[in-house]
N, C-alpha and C positions, 0 to 999 in steps of 0.2 A: 569532571568535564570542563574543558576550557570555555571561555565566553562564547556563547552560541546565540545566533539570531535566527528566528523562524519568520519567514516572510513568504508572500505569494510568489509562486513560480512564474518566471518571465520567459519569453521565447529565447532570450540571450543566455538563459541557464541551460538550454537544451544540450549543448556539448558536454557539460559536466554531468547533467542528469542522465543522459544516454550512456555515458561511460560507466556510471554506477549501475545502471540497468544491465549493461553488458556484463559487468562483473557477476551479477546475479545469474544471468543466463549461463555463463561459463561454469558456475558452481554446479550446475546440473540439478539443483534442488529448489529453485526459485520460481520457475515459469516454464510453460510449454513453448513459449515464444522462442524462436530460433534466430530472428534477425531484429536488429534495432530498427524501429520504424522511423520514417521521416517525421519531423516536428509536426507538420500540418496534419498528418494522419493520426498521430498520437493525441494531439491537442483536440481534434474533433471528437474523440471518444472519451475524453475526461472532462469532468465538470470544472469549468473555469474558476469558479469561486471557491473550490475545495481542492486546491493543489498547492503544495507548499514545499519549500526547500529549507534545510538547516544549513546555515552558513557560519563558518568559524570566524574568529577575530581577524583573519587574514583575507576574508571575503571568499574563501573556497567552499563550494558546495560539498557537504559531507553526507547528505542524505536527502531523501524526498518522500513525499506521500501524496497520493492523489486518489480520487474516486471516479468510478464509472457508474452510470445508472444501471440498475438491475433490468429495467424495462422502460420503454418510451410510453407505456400506458400510464394514464394519470393516477390510477389507483395505487401504483407502486412508486410514486414520485419521491417518497421518503425512504427508499431502500437503495443503498449504494454499496458497490463492491470496492474494497480497499486494496490498493497496491502500495507497499512501503518497502523502501530499499535504503540501506546504509552502506557507505563505501567500505571496502574491505579493511582499510586502515583505521576506521573509526568505529568498528563494531564493538559492542559491549562497553560503550562509553556513555550511555544514557541518551544518545541522539534518537534512537528509535522510540523510546518512551516520550521524549519531548515532542517529537513529531506526532505521535499517536494522541497524546493529550490535546495538542493544538487542534488536530483534526476532529476529535470528538467534540470539543467545545464549539468549534466553528460550525460543524455539521448540525449540532443541536440548535444553534442560533438560527440556522437556515431551515429548520423543520424536518431534519432527517431523523427517522425513528429507528431505522435498522442499518447497521453497518455489518457487512459480512466479508469473509475472505475464504478462498480456497487455498489450502496449504498442503504441500507434500508432507507426508508423515515424517520423512527424514529431516525436515527443516525444523529441528527442535528449538532453535533460537527464535524463529518466528512464532512458533506455537507458544513458547514461554512469554514472548512479548504480548501476544494477543490475550492470553489468559490473565496476565498482569493487569490488563485494562478491561476486564470483565467480559471478554468474549468467551463463549462456551461452545464446545463442540456439539453440533446438532446433527452430524451425519458423517458418513464415510462413503465416498463414491469410488467403488473398486474398479480398477482397470479402466479408468476414465479415458485415458489416452496414452499414446506411445511417445516416448521421448528417447531419442537415440536408439530406437529399436526395442526398447523395453517398456512394457506396460507399467503405468504408474497410477497409484491410488491418490486421491485428494481428500483431505479432511475438510469438512465445512465448519467454519466458525462464524458465530454471529454475536453481535452485541445489540441488545434492545435498549433504547434510551429510557432512562428513568424520568426524563423531563418531557419528552415529546411523545404524545400518544399514550401517556400513562393513564 
């Protein structure tokens, strides 16, 4: 992996971040979402202090990770849903792992005790990435929703912190 910097996501990163998100959408195995949202809408739904981009030595965003709260209820304040995307040209380069490690460390410093993800079973690269970072499959939601007219299952993965709430 070439020199890589992970830093907080800025609004001016949105054009690159949204393009990477669009690549995931077009793959058909990353999300039920069908349209890239506007920055304002996306930003409102993701925790400001836990969203990061991986930038290569040329300053180009190659991947991103962010979390959304599981619930607005105080009892769940330490439970977050992970979204992680790596650009098509940079997959299998270690960027996903670098982003995930950074997210895990940062989230634990902020008191997050559970990170979870919903992953299409066909997205084996994402499953491997999550399992590499101690996420375990805790369930399967069968026929959770339709994507392009086809019912899709979603595997539920979670990682419980060994530091927070232990």
